[in-house]
N, C-alpha and C positions, 0 to 999 in steps of 0.2 A: 394740822392739815390732813393727817391720815384719817382722822375721825370724819372730816368733811367729805373726803373722797370716797370713803367706804359707807357713809350713812345711807340708809334706805330711804329714798325720797318719795316712795310710793308709786313710782312709775318707772318704765324702762327708758333709760337715757342712752344706752350704748347702741351703736349701729343704727341710729335714727338720723336721717338726713332732713334738713330744714331748707326749704326754698321759699322765696318771696316772689310770687307772680305779680304781674301788673294789677294794681288795686282798682283800676277803672271798672265801673259797673258793666261796661260792654264786654269785659273779659270773663264774665261768669261762665258762660257756656264753653269757651275754649279751655278754661281752667278745669271745668268739670270733665271735659273730654280728655284732657291731659291726665287727670287722675285715673280715669277709666283705662286709658292706654297703658299706664304704668303697671297696672295689675296683671297685664298679660305676660310679664316677664317672670321667669322662675326664680330669679335672685331677689325678688321683692316679696316680702311677707304681707305687707298691708300698706295702705295709703289713706290719708285723711286730710281734711282741710280745716282751718280754724280762722276765726276773726281776731280782732284786737283783744288782747288779754289771754289768748290761748297758749302763747309761747312761754313755757316755764322759765322763770328768771327774768323775764322782760316786764315792762310796766303793766300794771293792772288797770282795769276800768271799774271805778267805784260809782255806786248810785244807791238810791233808796228804794225800798219796796214796802208795801203794806202787807201785813200779815194778820190773819184772823186766828187767834188762839182763845179757845173757850168762849167764843162769841165776842171777843174784844178785839178791836182794831189796834194795831201797833206798827209804827214806822221804824225801820231799821236800815242801817248802812251795810252794804255787802259788796263783794266783788263780783262783777259780771264776766262770764266767759261765753263766747259764741263759738260753737263747734258744729261738726256734722256727726252723723250717726256712727262713723268709723273711728272717731277720735279715741275713745276708751280702749278699743281693741288694738289700735296702733301703738299706743303708749303703755299698754298693759295696766290700765287703771281698773281696780276691782269695783264692781257694783255690789254693795252689801245688801240692799233691799230694793224691791221693785224691779224695774227693767230699764234697758237702754232705750234711746230714741229709736223709733222705727222710721223707715223711709216715708211713712205716711205723712203727708203735709199737715195733718191735724195736730201732730205733736208740736209744731212750731207755734201754734196758737193756744193749745190746750194742755201743754205739759212742760214741766221743768224738772231738772235734777239738782239736788243740793248735796253738799258735803257734810261730813260728820260734825265739823265745827259749827255749821248752821243749826244742826239739830241740837247740839249742846247749848248754844246761845239761847235758843228758843225754849229749851226744856221740853221738847216734844217726846212723848212716849210712842206715839204712832204717827211718824212724819208723813206717811203716805195718805193720811186722812186730812192733811192740812191744805190750805189754799193761800196763795199769795197773789198780789197784783202789782202791776207796774204803773207807769205814768198814765196809761189809757184807762185805768180804773177797772179793767176787766180781770176777774179772778181766775187764776190758773191752778191746775192740780199739780201736786208733786208726784211724779211717777217713779222716782228712784232716788236712792241715797248712795253716794260713792264713798269709798275710803278716802280719808284725808291724804292729799299729796302736796308736797312743798312746791307750790307754783311760784313762790318768791324765794329769796335766799334764806339760808339757815339763820340769819340774823333776826328773822321775823317768825313768829308763830303762824301756823296755818289759820287764816281768818275765814269767816263765813263766806261761802261761795255759792253762787247761783249759776247753773249751766243751762244755756238756752240753745235750742236747735235753730241755727241760722246759717243755712248753706249758701246764701247769696252774698254774705260778707266774708270774703276770702282774703286774708292777709298772708297766710302761711300754708304751705303744703308740707305735710309730714310723711316721710317715706321710711318705713321700717325695713331694713335690709337683712339679708342672710349673710352673716359675717364672713364665711369662707370665700365669697365671690364679690367683693366690693368693687373691684376694677370693672368687671363685666357690667355690674349694675350702674355704675357711674357713666360708663360709655353709652348704655342704653338710655338712661335718663337724659343725658346731654342731647342725644339725637332727637328724642321726643320733644324736649324743650325747644330746640331750634326749629322743629316743624311747627310747633304751636305758637311760639312767641319769637318769630324771626328777627324782630327789631329789638329784642331785649337780650342783654348779655347773660350768659349762663353763670350763675353764682350760687354757691351753696355753703352750708356750714353744718357741722355735726352737733347734735344737741348736747352731748357731753362736753364738747369744747366750749360751746356757748355758755353752759352753766359754770364751767371752770373759770371763765373770764370774770365772773363776779368776785373771785377771790384772788385776783392778780396782786393786789396790794399786800394781802396776807402772805402769799407765796414769797414775794420780795422780802417782806419783813422776816419771814422764817429763814430765808437764805442768809440775810445779813446777820441774824441772830446766831445761826449755826457757825458762820465764819468767826464771829467775835468769841463764841464759846470755845472754839478750837484754839484761837489765839490765847484766850485766858488760860486754858489748860496747859498750853505750851509754856507760857510765862510762869505759871505756878510750878510746873515740873522743873524748869530751870532754877527757880528759887529753891525748891526742895533739894535739887541735886547739889547746888552750891552749899547749902546749909549742912547737908549730910556729909559732903566731901570734907568740909572744914572740921566737922566733929570727928570724923574717922581719921583724918590726918593728925589731929591733936592726940589721938589715941593709937597712933601707928605702931608704937613699941608693943602695946598690948596685943595688937593684931599679929605682930611678928612672933611674940612669945606663944600665943595660942596656936599659930601655925607649926611652931617647933614641937609642941607637945601633942600634935596630931589633929588639931581642930580642922574640920573641912569648911568649905565655902558656905554650906547651908547653916552650920552652927554659928558662924560669924555673922551671917546675914540675920539670923534670928536674934542675936545679941543686940545688934544696932537698930534693927527695924521695929522691934516691939515697942520702943518708946514712941516712935512716930505713929505706929499703928494705934496705940492707945490714945494719943492726942487727936488723931483724925477721927477715930471712932467716937470719942467723946464729943467732938465738935459736930459731927454728923447727927448724933442723938439730940443735941441741944438745938440745932438749927432746924431739923426736920419738922417739928410741930409748927414753927413759925412759917416755914415754906408751905406746909399743908394748909394752914389757915389763910395765907395770902392767896394761894391758888384757888382754894374753895370760894373765896370772896370774888375773885376775878371770874371764875367759871359761872357764878350765879348771874352775871350780867348777860349771859347767852341763854336763849330759850331751849336750845339743843346743845348738849355738852356730854362729854365722856365722864365717867366716874373715876375719881382718884382711888388708887389701890395701894395698900401697904407694900405689895410686891414691887411696885415702881420704885419706892424709896429704898427697899432692900437692894435692888439691882444697881441703883445709882451709888449707894454707899459701898457696895461690893466693888464696883468699878473704880471708885476713888481709891479704895484700899489697894486694889491690884496695881493701879498706876503708881501709887506711892511706893509699894514694895519693889516694883521694877526700877523706879528711879533710884532708890537707896541701893538696890543690888548693883546698878551700874557704878555707883560711887565706890562700893566695896570692891568691885571687880578691878577698878583702876588701881587701888592700893594693893590688892592681893596678888597682882602680877609682879610686884616687887619681891625680891628675895627676902626671906625671913631675917637673915643675918643683917642685911642692910637696914631693914625696918627697926631692928633692935638697936643698931649702932647709931641711928640718927638721933639728934637732940631735939 
């Protein structure tokens, strides 16, 4: 889950507020005015609007497009996203080639933007020279290519995406905030919302929290796994403590004699712990390749995954050895507190 939390999704998810204004077509002008008014506050960096499919982590809108490649027509399934011209700057999405949408209405009819996955799928070397068409049959220019960003969960690879300028379809308002002043920004946004949509309750969510909700089951499973792992370690330590205590008790006279001739705690610990250390080290060496193979196979089921490192296994093995030494040391400490004469005299 650390990998999921820290993975670069290709856009800014922190301090981005998401609001859902009324989707009624009569609300287009009030929502546009609401967006404009929000930009007047110093705590707000940027504001944009988006239609269905624009919210990362939410459902996507799929459809077919016709593409002309080397004079040949080809139909492909892609994901559609309707946005305004401020969407990329608000979420920090990079444009790799070409340009962003302008406020010019002509871009709505004559220009689209695609992602890298679309370029790879089509095998385009010069994507800005290509044309695509939708259901109306009119061909549209590709004016830009954006860097791939994970608009679905990390369980899925980034699929081909076509981004269209459509400011009249507004399902979401995205507000990029300046982190030091969240409370001031929220107070201002609430007041503007109540002025613009007096009959609608003010509700919002943070984009990073919305994305994290995709992995609630995994977080729960991780918590349960952690608790059971701790319980397993405790039970294992109790078993090792009992086993080592029995072995040391059976050799208590030897411990007493060694204490009489001047052996200190460290030397006695070394005497008894080395056999356990050898067994644990051997088992770790034998099991590690199997664990590596199993984890590698499991990770291959995910399109995005961290890489296994030998350092991880070294740290785990070292931790197991350290816990084992501490457990054996506690057993020896219990015996060593007894007087040497008493240990020698016991049968």
